[in-house]
Backbone of each chain as nested JSON, in Angstrom:
{
  "chains": [
    {"id": "A", "residues": [
      {"number": 1, "name": "MET", "atoms": {"N": [-48.203, 3.282, 3.92], "CA": [-46.928, 3.879, 3.564], "C": [-45.846, 2.841, 3.574]}},
      {"number": 2, "name": "TYR", "atoms": {"N": [-45.175, 2.838, 2.397], "CA": [-44.065, 1.83, 2.27], "C": [-42.802, 2.382, 2.936]}},
      {"number": 3, "name": "THR", "atoms": {"N": [-42.237, 1.566, 3.715], "CA": [-41.052, 2.017, 4.492], "C": [-39.848, 1.105, 4.451]}},
      {"number": 4, "name": "ILE", "atoms": {"N": [-38.712, 1.764, 4.379], "CA": [-37.424, 1.02, 4.491], "C": [-36.776, 1.448, 5.692]}},
      {"number": 5, "name": "LEU", "atoms": {"N": [-36.314, 0.606, 6.589], "CA": [-35.694, 0.977, 7.863], "C": [-34.339, 0.281, 7.944]}},
      {"number": 6, "name": "VAL", "atoms": {"N": [-33.276, 1.066, 8.13], "CA": [-31.947, 0.504, 8.333], "C": [-31.505, 1.006, 9.617]}},
      {"number": 7, "name": "TYR", "atoms": {"N": [-30.925, 0.092, 10.43], "CA": [-30.289, 0.535, 11.751], "C": [-28.943, 0.11, 11.886]}},
      {"number": 8, "name": "ASP", "atoms": {"N": [-28.204, 0.877, 12.716], "CA": [-26.803, 0.554, 13.089], "C": [-26.75, 0.954, 14.587]}},
      {"number": 9, "name": "VAL", "atoms": {"N": [-26.844, -0.147, 15.351], "CA": [-26.85, 0.08, 16.797], "C": [-25.75, -0.827, 17.378]}},
      {"number": 10, "name": "GLY", "atoms": {"N": [-25.349, -0.429, 18.597], "CA": [-24.237, -1.251, 19.325], "C": [-24.652, -2.706, 19.46]}},
      {"number": 11, "name": "GLN", "atoms": {"N": [-23.609, -3.482, 19.49], "CA": [-23.849, -4.97, 19.574], "C": [-24.838, -5.342, 20.663]}},
      {"number": 12, "name": "LYS", "atoms": {"N": [-24.743, -4.739, 21.758], "CA": [-25.58, -5.043, 22.972], "C": [-27.12, -4.765, 22.705]}},
      {"number": 13, "name": "ARG", "atoms": {"N": [-27.341, -3.961, 21.674], "CA": [-28.748, -3.49, 21.495], "C": [-29.325, -4.181, 20.126]}},
      {"number": 14, "name": "VAL", "atoms": {"N": [-28.474, -4.908, 19.439], "CA": [-28.968, -5.513, 18.117], "C": [-30.1, -6.443, 18.334]}},
      {"number": 15, "name": "ALA", "atoms": {"N": [-30.043, -7.374, 19.333], "CA": [-31.115, -8.338, 19.473], "C": [-32.498, -7.683, 19.783]}},
      {"number": 16, "name": "LYS", "atoms": {"N": [-32.357, -6.639, 20.611], "CA": [-33.519, -5.905, 21.018], "C": [-34.18, -5.109, 19.832]}},
      {"number": 17, "name": "MET", "atoms": {"N": [-33.222, -4.488, 19.028], "CA": [-33.687, -3.764, 17.852], "C": [-34.313, -4.619, 16.81]}},
      {"number": 18, "name": "LEU", "atoms": {"N": [-33.76, -5.784, 16.602], "CA": [-34.115, -6.769, 15.639], "C": [-35.56, -7.251, 15.989]}},
      {"number": 19, "name": "LYS", "atoms": {"N": [-35.721, -7.621, 17.249], "CA": [-37.008, -8.03, 17.758], "C": [-38.124, -7.017, 17.646]}},
      {"number": 20, "name": "LEU", "atoms": {"N": [-37.719, -5.791, 17.921], "CA": [-38.723, -4.722, 17.767], "C": [-39.103, -4.424, 16.345]}},
      {"number": 21, "name": "CYS", "atoms": {"N": [-38.154, -4.402, 15.459], "CA": [-38.429, -4.121, 14.007], "C": [-39.257, -5.265, 13.442]}},
      {"number": 22, "name": "ARG", "atoms": {"N": [-39.024, -6.483, 13.886], "CA": [-39.756, -7.698, 13.333], "C": [-41.228, -7.529, 13.641]}},
      {"number": 23, "name": "LYS", "atoms": {"N": [-41.547, -6.86, 14.623], "CA": [-42.951, -6.675, 15.071], "C": [-43.742, -5.793, 14.127]}},
      {"number": 24, "name": "TYR", "atoms": {"N": [-43.017, -4.9, 13.441], "CA": [-43.634, -3.921, 12.566], "C": [-43.362, -4.047, 11.071]}},
      {"number": 25, "name": "LEU", "atoms": {"N": [-42.207, -4.652, 10.76], "CA": [-41.772, -4.723, 9.399], "C": [-41.294, -6.036, 9.04]}},
      {"number": 26, "name": "ASN", "atoms": {"N": [-40.856, -6.177, 7.727], "CA": [-40.311, -7.427, 7.267], "C": [-38.8, -7.362, 7.155]}},
      {"number": 27, "name": "TRP", "atoms": {"N": [-38.148, -8.279, 7.655], "CA": [-36.632, -8.315, 7.597], "C": [-36.293, -8.645, 6.18]}},
      {"number": 28, "name": "ILE", "atoms": {"N": [-35.345, -7.856, 5.576], "CA": [-34.868, -8.285, 4.238], "C": [-33.345, -8.563, 4.154]}},
      {"number": 29, "name": "GLN", "atoms": {"N": [-32.602, -7.953, 5.048], "CA": [-31.226, -8.173, 4.991], "C": [-30.579, -7.591, 6.247]}},
      {"number": 30, "name": "ASN", "atoms": {"N": [-29.548, -8.369, 6.802], "CA": [-28.817, -7.859, 7.896], "C": [-29.619, -6.929, 8.816]}},
      {"number": 31, "name": "SER", "atoms": {"N": [-29.448, -5.635, 8.746], "CA": [-30.014, -4.69, 9.618], "C": [-31.05, -3.841, 8.782]}},
      {"number": 32, "name": "VAL", "atoms": {"N": [-31.695, -4.433, 7.838], "CA": [-32.585, -3.732, 6.874], "C": [-34.01, -4.372, 6.901]}},
      {"number": 33, "name": "PHE", "atoms": {"N": [-34.967, -3.503, 7.041], "CA": [-36.38, -3.987, 7.129], "C": [-37.172, -3.16, 6.129]}},
      {"number": 34, "name": "GLU", "atoms": {"N": [-38.249, -3.761, 5.611], "CA": [-39.134, -2.981, 4.745], "C": [-40.577, -3.425, 5.025]}},
      {"number": 35, "name": "GLY", "atoms": {"N": [-41.499, -2.565, 4.529], "CA": [-42.88, -2.997, 4.665], "C": [-43.854, -1.834, 4.713]}},
      {"number": 36, "name": "GLU", "atoms": {"N": [-45.178, -2.179, 4.684], "CA": [-46.174, -1.229, 4.72], "C": [-46.453, -0.98, 6.233]}},
      {"number": 37, "name": "ILE", "atoms": {"N": [-46.486, 0.32, 6.587], "CA": [-46.738, 0.67, 7.937], "C": [-47.407, 1.998, 8.079]}},
      {"number": 38, "name": "THR", "atoms": {"N": [-48.255, 2.26, 9.016], "CA": [-48.911, 3.537, 9.139], "C": [-47.997, 4.518, 9.883]}},
      {"number": 39, "name": "GLU", "atoms": {"N": [-48.23, 5.77, 9.766], "CA": [-47.447, 6.828, 10.377], "C": [-47.528, 6.538, 11.914]}},
      {"number": 40, "name": "VAL", "atoms": {"N": [-48.749, 6.196, 12.445], "CA": [-48.928, 5.91, 13.871], "C": [-48.045, 4.784, 14.384]}},
      {"number": 41, "name": "LYS", "atoms": {"N": [-48.097, 3.707, 13.596], "CA": [-47.328, 2.544, 14.021], "C": [-45.81, 2.853, 13.896]}},
      {"number": 42, "name": "LEU", "atoms": {"N": [-45.368, 3.603, 12.893], "CA": [-44.018, 3.938, 12.76], "C": [-43.554, 4.777, 13.9]}},
      {"number": 43, "name": "ARG", "atoms": {"N": [-44.359, 5.748, 14.262], "CA": [-44.04, 6.561, 15.354], "C": [-43.832, 5.732, 16.677]}},
      {"number": 44, "name": "GLU", "atoms": {"N": [-44.731, 4.676, 16.798], "CA": [-44.682, 3.797, 17.967], "C": [-43.353, 3.012, 17.98]}},
      {"number": 45, "name": "LEU", "atoms": {"N": [-43.002, 2.506, 16.766], "CA": [-41.755, 1.826, 16.723], "C": [-40.563, 2.69, 17.063]}},
      {"number": 46, "name": "ILE", "atoms": {"N": [-40.54, 3.984, 16.542], "CA": [-39.506, 4.858, 16.925], "C": [-39.438, 5.209, 18.384]}},
      {"number": 47, "name": "LEU", "atoms": {"N": [-40.56, 5.417, 18.959], "CA": [-40.613, 5.698, 20.429], "C": [-40.071, 4.539, 21.203]}},
      {"number": 48, "name": "LYS", "atoms": {"N": [-40.398, 3.348, 20.833], "CA": [-39.917, 2.185, 21.579], "C": [-38.456, 2.02, 21.399]}},
      {"number": 49, "name": "ALA", "atoms": {"N": [-37.976, 2.335, 20.164], "CA": [-36.528, 2.253, 19.886], "C": [-35.656, 3.287, 20.752]}},
      {"number": 50, "name": "ARG", "atoms": {"N": [-36.267, 4.483, 20.83], "CA": [-35.692, 5.575, 21.617], "C": [-35.473, 5.173, 22.947]}},
      {"number": 51, "name": "GLU", "atoms": {"N": [-36.285, 4.283, 23.554], "CA": [-36.135, 3.877, 24.959], "C": [-34.844, 3.187, 25.201]}},
      {"number": 52, "name": "PHE", "atoms": {"N": [-34.203, 2.607, 24.224], "CA": [-33.002, 1.725, 24.496], "C": [-31.79, 2.116, 23.565]}},
      {"number": 53, "name": "ILE", "atoms": {"N": [-31.994, 2.889, 22.479], "CA": [-30.869, 3.15, 21.755], "C": [-30.076, 4.319, 22.369]}},
      {"number": 54, "name": "ASP", "atoms": {"N": [-28.736, 4.283, 21.959], "CA": [-27.788, 5.295, 22.424], "C": [-27.704, 6.379, 21.31]}},
      {"number": 55, "name": "ASP", "atoms": {"N": [-28.17, 7.561, 21.569], "CA": [-28.334, 8.64, 20.598], "C": [-26.914, 9.123, 20.059]}},
      {"number": 56, "name": "GLU", "atoms": {"N": [-25.949, 8.847, 20.947], "CA": [-24.536, 9.28, 20.605], "C": [-23.947, 8.344, 19.514]}},
      {"number": 57, "name": "THR", "atoms": {"N": [-24.316, 7.041, 19.606], "CA": [-23.641, 6.089, 18.736], "C": [-24.536, 5.37, 17.665]}},
      {"number": 58, "name": "ASP", "atoms": {"N": [-25.81, 5.215, 18.171], "CA": [-26.693, 4.425, 17.245], "C": [-27.45, 5.227, 16.258]}},
      {"number": 59, "name": "SER", "atoms": {"N": [-27.818, 4.655, 15.226], "CA": [-28.684, 5.449, 14.264], "C": [-29.677, 4.551, 13.508]}},
      {"number": 60, "name": "ILE", "atoms": {"N": [-30.755, 5.144, 13.214], "CA": [-31.86, 4.426, 12.441], "C": [-32.219, 5.405, 11.423]}},
      {"number": 61, "name": "ILE", "atoms": {"N": [-32.17, 4.942, 10.113], "CA": [-32.543, 5.722, 8.979], "C": [-33.775, 5.116, 8.392]}},
      {"number": 62, "name": "ILE", "atoms": {"N": [-34.752, 5.951, 8.124], "CA": [-36.1, 5.525, 7.671], "C": [-36.415, 6.247, 6.315]}},
      {"number": 63, "name": "PHE", "atoms": {"N": [-36.73, 5.435, 5.341], "CA": [-37.177, 6.024, 4.056], "C": [-38.609, 5.712, 3.92]}},
      {"number": 64, "name": "LYS", "atoms": {"N": [-39.333, 6.716, 3.616], "CA": [-40.799, 6.516, 3.501], "C": [-41.256, 6.904, 2.064]}},
      {"number": 65, "name": "SER", "atoms": {"N": [-42.05, 6.092, 1.537], "CA": [-42.696, 6.354, 0.22], "C": [-44.177, 6.184, 0.262]}},
      {"number": 66, "name": "ARG", "atoms": {"N": [-44.913, 7.169, -0.193], "CA": [-46.331, 6.984, -0.115], "C": [-46.844, 5.795, -0.901]}},
      {"number": 67, "name": "ASP", "atoms": {"N": [-46.152, 5.428, -1.902], "CA": [-46.53, 4.276, -2.748], "C": [-45.322, 3.34, -3.099]}},
      {"number": 68, "name": "GLU", "atoms": {"N": [-45.507, 2.056, -2.805], "CA": [-44.387, 1.133, -3.094], "C": [-44.023, 1.107, -4.497]}},
      {"number": 69, "name": "ARG", "atoms": {"N": [-44.919, 1.378, -5.391], "CA": [-44.65, 1.43, -6.812], "C": [-43.602, 2.487, -7.247]}},
      {"number": 70, "name": "TRP", "atoms": {"N": [-43.5, 3.425, -6.382], "CA": [-42.471, 4.573, -6.697], "C": [-41.083, 4.062, -6.475]}},
      {"number": 71, "name": "LEU", "atoms": {"N": [-40.961, 2.911, -5.904], "CA": [-39.568, 2.341, -5.645], "C": [-39.547, 0.983, -6.349]}},
      {"number": 72, "name": "GLU", "atoms": {"N": [-38.372, 0.881, -7.108], "CA": [-38.123, -0.466, -7.762], "C": [-37.06, -1.128, -6.962]}},
      {"number": 73, "name": "LYS", "atoms": {"N": [-37.23, -2.346, -6.654], "CA": [-36.197, -3.115, -5.867], "C": [-35.455, -4.142, -6.664]}},
      {"number": 74, "name": "GLN", "atoms": {"N": [-34.129, -4.149, -6.549], "CA": [-33.366, -5.059, -7.287], "C": [-32.392, -5.778, -6.295]}},
      {"number": 75, "name": "ILE", "atoms": {"N": [-32.35, -7.15, -6.398], "CA": [-31.51, -7.864, -5.459], "C": [-30.376, -8.583, -6.232]}},
      {"number": 76, "name": "VAL", "atoms": {"N": [-29.174, -8.291, -5.853], "CA": [-27.935, -8.937, -6.43], "C": [-27.428, -9.917, -5.415]}},
      {"number": 77, "name": "GLY", "atoms": {"N": [-27.156, -11.15, -5.902], "CA": [-26.572, -12.211, -4.967], "C": [-27.687, -12.977, -4.27]}},
      {"number": 78, "name": "ASN", "atoms": {"N": [-27.509, -13.209, -3.036], "CA": [-28.448, -14.089, -2.3], "C": [-29.548, -13.317, -1.694]}},
      {"number": 79, "name": "GLU", "atoms": {"N": [-30.8, -13.816, -1.979], "CA": [-32.05, -13.037, -1.434], "C": [-32.161, -13.642, 0.02]}},
      {"number": 80, "name": "LYS", "atoms": {"N": [-31.648, -13.037, 1.042], "CA": [-31.551, -13.605, 2.4], "C": [-32.85, -13.975, 3.013]}},
      {"number": 81, "name": "ASN", "atoms": {"N": [-33.919, -13.163, 2.709], "CA": [-35.144, -13.425, 3.452], "C": [-36.029, -14.465, 2.777]}},
      {"number": 82, "name": "ARG", "atoms": {"N": [-35.568, -15.141, 1.783], "CA": [-36.442, -16.225, 1.123], "C": [-36.965, -17.146, 2.185]}},
      {"number": 83, "name": "LEU", "atoms": {"N": [-36.124, -17.617, 3.105], "CA": [-36.628, -18.578, 4.069], "C": [-37.601, -18.043, 5.094]}},
      {"number": 84, "name": "THR", "atoms": {"N": [-37.234, -16.779, 5.58], "CA": [-38.053, -16.292, 6.587], "C": [-39.508, -15.933, 6.113]}},
      {"number": 85, "name": "THR", "atoms": {"N": [-39.633, -15.705, 4.733], "CA": [-40.936, -15.378, 4.264], "C": [-41.794, -16.644, 4.264]}},
      {"number": 86, "name": "ILE", "atoms": {"N": [-41.14, -17.76, 4.11], "CA": [-41.889, -19.119, 4.125], "C": [-42.296, -19.384, 5.513]}},
      {"number": 87, "name": "ILE", "atoms": {"N": [-41.398, -19.228, 6.449], "CA": [-41.656, -19.647, 7.914], "C": [-42.888, -18.871, 8.48]}}
    ]},
    {"id": "B", "residues": [
      {"number": 1, "name": "MET", "atoms": {"N": [-31.492, 9.22, -11.256], "CA": [-32.161, 8.17, -10.55], "C": [-31.631, 8.096, -9.074]}},
      {"number": 2, "name": "TYR", "atoms": {"N": [-32.602, 8.316, -8.097], "CA": [-32.204, 8.234, -6.716], "C": [-32.151, 6.814, -6.259]}},
      {"number": 3, "name": "THR", "atoms": {"N": [-31.036, 6.484, -5.71], "CA": [-30.896, 5.067, -5.232], "C": [-30.403, 4.831, -3.842]}},
      {"number": 4, "name": "ILE", "atoms": {"N": [-30.893, 3.846, -3.192], "CA": [-30.481, 3.386, -1.907], "C": [-29.84, 2.001, -2.06]}},
      {"number": 5, "name": "LEU", "atoms": {"N": [-28.666, 1.801, -1.675], "CA": [-28.015, 0.546, -1.796], "C": [-27.571, 0.02, -0.439]}},
      {"number": 6, "name": "VAL", "atoms": {"N": [-28.039, -1.259, -0.077], "CA": [-27.624, -1.856, 1.152], "C": [-26.931, -3.14, 0.802]}},
      {"number": 7, "name": "TYR", "atoms": {"N": [-25.757, -3.404, 1.452], "CA": [-25.12, -4.64, 1.159], "C": [-24.847, -5.436, 2.482]}},
      {"number": 8, "name": "ASP", "atoms": {"N": [-24.727, -6.688, 2.246], "CA": [-24.409, -7.611, 3.376], "C": [-23.425, -8.691, 2.766]}},
      {"number": 9, "name": "VAL", "atoms": {"N": [-22.148, -8.363, 2.874], "CA": [-21.178, -9.217, 2.27], "C": [-20.182, -9.858, 3.393]}},
      {"number": 10, "name": "GLY", "atoms": {"N": [-19.6, -10.895, 3.064], "CA": [-18.656, -11.504, 3.977], "C": [-17.579, -10.529, 4.451]}},
      {"number": 11, "name": "GLN", "atoms": {"N": [-17.081, -10.686, 5.675], "CA": [-16.084, -9.846, 6.263], "C": [-14.866, -9.533, 5.297]}},
      {"number": 12, "name": "LYS", "atoms": {"N": [-14.394, -10.52, 4.628], "CA": [-13.312, -10.397, 3.721], "C": [-13.532, -9.418, 2.529]}},
      {"number": 13, "name": "ARG", "atoms": {"N": [-14.727, -9.275, 2.257], "CA": [-15.116, -8.49, 1.028], "C": [-15.677, -7.115, 1.436]}},
      {"number": 14, "name": "VAL", "atoms": {"N": [-15.851, -6.826, 2.68], "CA": [-16.459, -5.596, 3.117], "C": [-15.624, -4.327, 2.624]}},
      {"number": 15, "name": "ALA", "atoms": {"N": [-14.322, -4.411, 2.827], "CA": [-13.462, -3.208, 2.43], "C": [-13.569, -2.971, 0.981]}},
      {"number": 16, "name": "LYS", "atoms": {"N": [-13.545, -3.997, 0.237], "CA": [-13.645, -3.827, -1.268], "C": [-15.013, -3.25, -1.709]}},
      {"number": 17, "name": "MET", "atoms": {"N": [-15.989, -3.738, -1.066], "CA": [-17.371, -3.346, -1.361], "C": [-17.568, -1.82, -1.034]}},
      {"number": 18, "name": "LEU", "atoms": {"N": [-17.051, -1.565, 0.135], "CA": [-17.154, -0.191, 0.627], "C": [-16.487, 0.785, -0.288]}},
      {"number": 19, "name": "LYS", "atoms": {"N": [-15.271, 0.471, -0.732], "CA": [-14.503, 1.21, -1.63], "C": [-15.196, 1.412, -3.014]}},
      {"number": 20, "name": "LEU", "atoms": {"N": [-15.807, 0.392, -3.461], "CA": [-16.51, 0.425, -4.705], "C": [-17.734, 1.3, -4.655]}},
      {"number": 21, "name": "CYS", "atoms": {"N": [-18.545, 1.092, -3.595], "CA": [-19.755, 1.874, -3.454], "C": [-19.475, 3.351, -3.35]}},
      {"number": 22, "name": "ARG", "atoms": {"N": [-18.341, 3.695, -2.578], "CA": [-18.002, 5.107, -2.368], "C": [-17.714, 5.828, -3.673]}},
      {"number": 23, "name": "LYS", "atoms": {"N": [-17.324, 5.002, -4.635], "CA": [-16.981, 5.718, -5.931], "C": [-18.281, 6.22, -6.634]}},
      {"number": 24, "name": "TYR", "atoms": {"N": [-19.382, 5.585, -6.287], "CA": [-20.646, 5.897, -7.022], "C": [-21.703, 6.502, -6.238]}},
      {"number": 25, "name": "LEU", "atoms": {"N": [-21.719, 6.298, -4.986], "CA": [-22.827, 6.785, -4.053], "C": [-22.313, 7.318, -2.771]}},
      {"number": 26, "name": "ASN", "atoms": {"N": [-23.183, 7.985, -2.001], "CA": [-22.686, 8.509, -0.719], "C": [-23.013, 7.599, 0.468]}},
      {"number": 27, "name": "TRP", "atoms": {"N": [-22.108, 7.481, 1.262], "CA": [-22.209, 6.513, 2.457], "C": [-23.123, 7.233, 3.456]}},
      {"number": 28, "name": "ILE", "atoms": {"N": [-24.118, 6.539, 3.939], "CA": [-24.951, 7.164, 4.966], "C": [-24.967, 6.36, 6.315]}},
      {"number": 29, "name": "GLN", "atoms": {"N": [-24.663, 5.092, 6.233], "CA": [-24.759, 4.333, 7.482], "C": [-24.074, 2.987, 7.261]}},
      {"number": 30, "name": "ASN", "atoms": {"N": [-23.285, 2.452, 8.132], "CA": [-22.863, 1.123, 8.136], "C": [-22.698, 0.599, 6.709]}},
      {"number": 31, "name": "SER", "atoms": {"N": [-23.596, -0.2, 6.213], "CA": [-23.429, -0.747, 4.856], "C": [-24.543, -0.242, 3.941]}},
      {"number": 32, "name": "VAL", "atoms": {"N": [-24.841, 1.081, 4.219], "CA": [-25.912, 1.706, 3.392], "C": [-25.477, 2.985, 2.654]}},
      {"number": 33, "name": "PHE", "atoms": {"N": [-25.763, 3.003, 1.45], "CA": [-25.348, 4.179, 0.607], "C": [-26.568, 4.684, -0.119]}},
      {"number": 34, "name": "GLU", "atoms": {"N": [-26.518, 5.954, -0.477], "CA": [-27.619, 6.626, -1.239], "C": [-27.005, 7.623, -2.223]}},
      {"number": 35, "name": "GLY", "atoms": {"N": [-27.845, 7.967, -3.131], "CA": [-27.44, 9.037, -4.103], "C": [-27.992, 8.928, -5.432]}},
      {"number": 36, "name": "GLU", "atoms": {"N": [-27.733, 10.055, -6.263], "CA": [-28.19, 10.054, -7.654], "C": [-27.213, 9.292, -8.455]}},
      {"number": 37, "name": "ILE", "atoms": {"N": [-27.69, 8.372, -9.309], "CA": [-26.88, 7.576, -10.185], "C": [-27.598, 7.301, -11.459]}},
      {"number": 38, "name": "THR", "atoms": {"N": [-26.934, 7.158, -12.566], "CA": [-27.634, 6.757, -13.826], "C": [-27.706, 5.246, -13.893]}},
      {"number": 39, "name": "GLU", "atoms": {"N": [-28.612, 4.798, -14.712], "CA": [-28.826, 3.353, -14.901], "C": [-27.459, 2.709, -15.346]}},
      {"number": 40, "name": "VAL", "atoms": {"N": [-26.808, 3.454, -16.226], "CA": [-25.552, 2.913, -16.792], "C": [-24.452, 2.736, -15.654]}},
      {"number": 41, "name": "LYS", "atoms": {"N": [-24.332, 3.807, -14.871], "CA": [-23.392, 3.799, -13.824], "C": [-23.712, 2.669, -12.72]}},
      {"number": 42, "name": "LEU", "atoms": {"N": [-25.034, 2.523, -12.476], "CA": [-25.453, 1.474, -11.495], "C": [-25.174, 0.111, -11.998]}},
      {"number": 43, "name": "ARG", "atoms": {"N": [-25.343, -0.081, -13.309], "CA": [-25.063, -1.379, -13.912], "C": [-23.546, -1.69, -13.85]}},
      {"number": 44, "name": "GLU", "atoms": {"N": [-22.722, -0.646, -13.998], "CA": [-21.32, -0.702, -13.879], "C": [-20.965, -1.14, -12.447]}},
      {"number": 45, "name": "LEU", "atoms": {"N": [-21.567, -0.465, -11.45], "CA": [-21.286, -0.784, -10.046], "C": [-21.642, -2.276, -9.842]}},
      {"number": 46, "name": "ILE", "atoms": {"N": [-22.815, -2.69, -10.269], "CA": [-23.208, -4.011, -10.009], "C": [-22.193, -5.059, -10.636]}},
      {"number": 47, "name": "LEU", "atoms": {"N": [-21.868, -4.762, -11.916], "CA": [-20.888, -5.672, -12.648], "C": [-19.614, -5.831, -11.863]}},
      {"number": 48, "name": "LYS", "atoms": {"N": [-19.102, -4.664, -11.407], "CA": [-17.856, -4.765, -10.603], "C": [-17.95, -5.466, -9.297]}},
      {"number": 49, "name": "ALA", "atoms": {"N": [-19.183, -5.368, -8.646], "CA": [-19.378, -6.06, -7.441], "C": [-19.534, -7.502, -7.619]}},
      {"number": 50, "name": "ARG", "atoms": {"N": [-20.124, -7.884, -8.724], "CA": [-20.329, -9.311, -9.051], "C": [-18.967, -10.018, -9.293]}},
      {"number": 51, "name": "GLU", "atoms": {"N": [-17.978, -9.253, -9.636], "CA": [-16.647, -9.892, -9.821], "C": [-16.059, -10.414, -8.528]}},
      {"number": 52, "name": "PHE", "atoms": {"N": [-16.421, -9.933, -7.34], "CA": [-15.818, -10.417, -6.133], "C": [-16.834, -10.918, -5.049]}},
      {"number": 53, "name": "ILE", "atoms": {"N": [-18.125, -10.631, -5.208], "CA": [-19.012, -11.107, -4.236], "C": [-19.288, -12.577, -4.373]}},
      {"number": 54, "name": "ASP", "atoms": {"N": [-19.739, -13.182, -3.305], "CA": [-20.177, -14.652, -3.263], "C": [-21.696, -14.722, -3.347]}},
      {"number": 55, "name": "ASP", "atoms": {"N": [-22.128, -15.188, -4.551], "CA": [-23.534, -15.252, -4.764], "C": [-24.334, -16.137, -3.748]}},
      {"number": 56, "name": "GLU", "atoms": {"N": [-23.561, -17.029, -3.12], "CA": [-24.21, -17.998, -2.134], "C": [-24.512, -17.262, -0.748]}},
      {"number": 57, "name": "THR", "atoms": {"N": [-23.617, -16.349, -0.398], "CA": [-23.708, -15.801, 0.915], "C": [-24.014, -14.271, 0.957]}},
      {"number": 58, "name": "ASP", "atoms": {"N": [-23.451, -13.547, -0.033], "CA": [-23.557, -12.091, -0.106], "C": [-24.84, -11.632, -0.72]}},
      {"number": 59, "name": "SER", "atoms": {"N": [-25.228, -10.443, -0.353], "CA": [-26.356, -9.837, -1.044], "C": [-26.307, -8.351, -1.049]}},
      {"number": 60, "name": "ILE", "atoms": {"N": [-26.886, -7.781, -2.166], "CA": [-26.878, -6.396, -2.333], "C": [-28.353, -6.067, -2.738]}},
      {"number": 61, "name": "ILE", "atoms": {"N": [-28.921, -5.175, -1.99], "CA": [-30.405, -4.785, -2.305], "C": [-30.299, -3.314, -2.694]}},
      {"number": 62, "name": "ILE", "atoms": {"N": [-30.966, -3.056, -3.932], "CA": [-30.948, -1.682, -4.43], "C": [-32.374, -1.22, -4.604]}},
      {"number": 63, "name": "PHE", "atoms": {"N": [-32.706, -0.029, -3.948], "CA": [-34.02, 0.528, -4.202], "C": [-33.806, 1.821, -5.104]}},
      {"number": 64, "name": "LYS", "atoms": {"N": [-34.593, 1.8, -6.185], "CA": [-34.507, 2.86, -7.058], "C": [-35.768, 3.632, -7.167]}},
      {"number": 65, "name": "SER", "atoms": {"N": [-35.572, 4.974, -7.173], "CA": [-36.731, 5.846, -7.269], "C": [-36.412, 6.905, -8.382]}},
      {"number": 66, "name": "ARG", "atoms": {"N": [-37.403, 7.1, -9.287], "CA": [-37.032, 8.11, -10.395], "C": [-36.874, 9.508, -9.828]}},
      {"number": 67, "name": "ASP", "atoms": {"N": [-37.503, 9.777, -8.653], "CA": [-37.434, 11.061, -8.089], "C": [-37.14, 11.034, -6.54]}},
      {"number": 68, "name": "GLU", "atoms": {"N": [-36.107, 11.682, -6.11], "CA": [-35.755, 11.652, -4.655], "C": [-37.004, 12.191, -3.858]}},
      {"number": 69, "name": "ARG", "atoms": {"N": [-37.76, 13.138, -4.443], "CA": [-38.843, 13.677, -3.627], "C": [-39.971, 12.649, -3.287]}},
      {"number": 70, "name": "TRP", "atoms": {"N": [-39.916, 11.536, -3.932], "CA": [-40.867, 10.54, -3.712], "C": [-40.523, 9.758, -2.383]}},
      {"number": 71, "name": "LEU", "atoms": {"N": [-39.375, 10.008, -1.945], "CA": [-38.969, 9.346, -0.739], "C": [-38.685, 10.418, 0.378]}},
      {"number": 72, "name": "GLU", "atoms": {"N": [-39.131, 10.181, 1.557], "CA": [-38.93, 11.038, 2.65], "C": [-37.912, 10.329, 3.608]}},
      {"number": 73, "name": "LYS", "atoms": {"N": [-36.894, 11.036, 4.07], "CA": [-35.91, 10.361, 4.839], "C": [-35.971, 10.928, 6.32]}},
      {"number": 74, "name": "GLN", "atoms": {"N": [-35.89, 9.982, 7.238], "CA": [-35.95, 10.458, 8.644], "C": [-34.883, 9.755, 9.389]}},
      {"number": 75, "name": "ILE", "atoms": {"N": [-34.119, 10.514, 10.134], "CA": [-32.932, 9.82, 10.875], "C": [-33.207, 9.95, 12.365]}},
      {"number": 76, "name": "VAL", "atoms": {"N": [-33.08, 8.828, 13.042], "CA": [-33.281, 8.747, 14.461], "C": [-31.875, 8.51, 15.102]}},
      {"number": 77, "name": "GLY", "atoms": {"N": [-31.405, 9.197, 16.005], "CA": [-30.215, 8.954, 16.712], "C": [-29.082, 9.803, 15.946]}},
      {"number": 78, "name": "ASN", "atoms": {"N": [-27.993, 9.135, 15.924], "CA": [-26.81, 9.818, 15.354], "C": [-26.696, 9.754, 13.835]}},
      {"number": 79, "name": "GLU", "atoms": {"N": [-26.536, 10.977, 13.237], "CA": [-26.377, 11.011, 11.769], "C": [-24.937, 10.74, 11.358]}},
      {"number": 80, "name": "LYS", "atoms": {"N": [-24.682, 9.511, 11.112], "CA": [-23.239, 9.083, 11.019], "C": [-22.449, 9.7, 9.886]}},
      {"number": 81, "name": "ASN", "atoms": {"N": [-23.098, 10.143, 8.822], "CA": [-22.327, 10.67, 7.756], "C": [-22.018, 12.066, 7.83]}},
      {"number": 82, "name": "ARG", "atoms": {"N": [-22.358, 12.766, 9.003], "CA": [-22.15, 14.206, 9.106], "C": [-20.719, 14.588, 8.845]}},
      {"number": 83, "name": "LEU", "atoms": {"N": [-19.74, 13.786, 9.34], "CA": [-18.423, 14.151, 9.158], "C": [-17.841, 13.885, 7.728]}},
      {"number": 84, "name": "THR", "atoms": {"N": [-18.289, 12.78, 7.312], "CA": [-17.695, 12.339, 5.927], "C": [-18.262, 13.253, 4.91]}},
      {"number": 85, "name": "THR", "atoms": {"N": [-19.359, 13.958, 5.074], "CA": [-19.891, 14.846, 4.061], "C": [-18.984, 16.142, 4.107]}},
      {"number": 86, "name": "ILE", "atoms": {"N": [-18.389, 16.465, 5.211], "CA": [-17.54, 17.614, 5.304], "C": [-16.143, 17.378, 4.7]}},
      {"number": 87, "name": "ILE", "atoms": {"N": [-15.694, 16.156, 4.976], "CA": [-14.332, 15.866, 4.506], "C": [-14.245, 15.805, 2.934]}}
    ]}
  ]
}
């Protein structure tokens, strides 16, 4: 399952959220991740995030597509993850 | 065409980018927009953004899907655009 995850969490929780998402998905921009993930693994990610996010202020939006080909991606400007994909 | 747009631009250009995107799409979180848009209108948005973004540092990522039903959306935490959709 191809997934795009965007989060908006309080400054204090950004590092934790970033670290968590990096374990499951690929970072593509600021607070945006994408990648192939199973339903089970995604549920695991969400459960772990729920442990520390603040439901009143933080939010995570997840877009799921059964097939990556159903989504076309276009990048304008600087492709930020160019280096991280090499490392 | 259903579109998700995420941007990461320098602080000085955030307000301009936000204003531009609001004209074409619906704000859903922080620097994330979504909505139905035609190819022509999307090209117009990108052209206008190119006028002020810095190609070296800024980036805009656009995900396009021919059909919104091909994407499932899940929100964890606070649904930030609840109020803006009412206004």
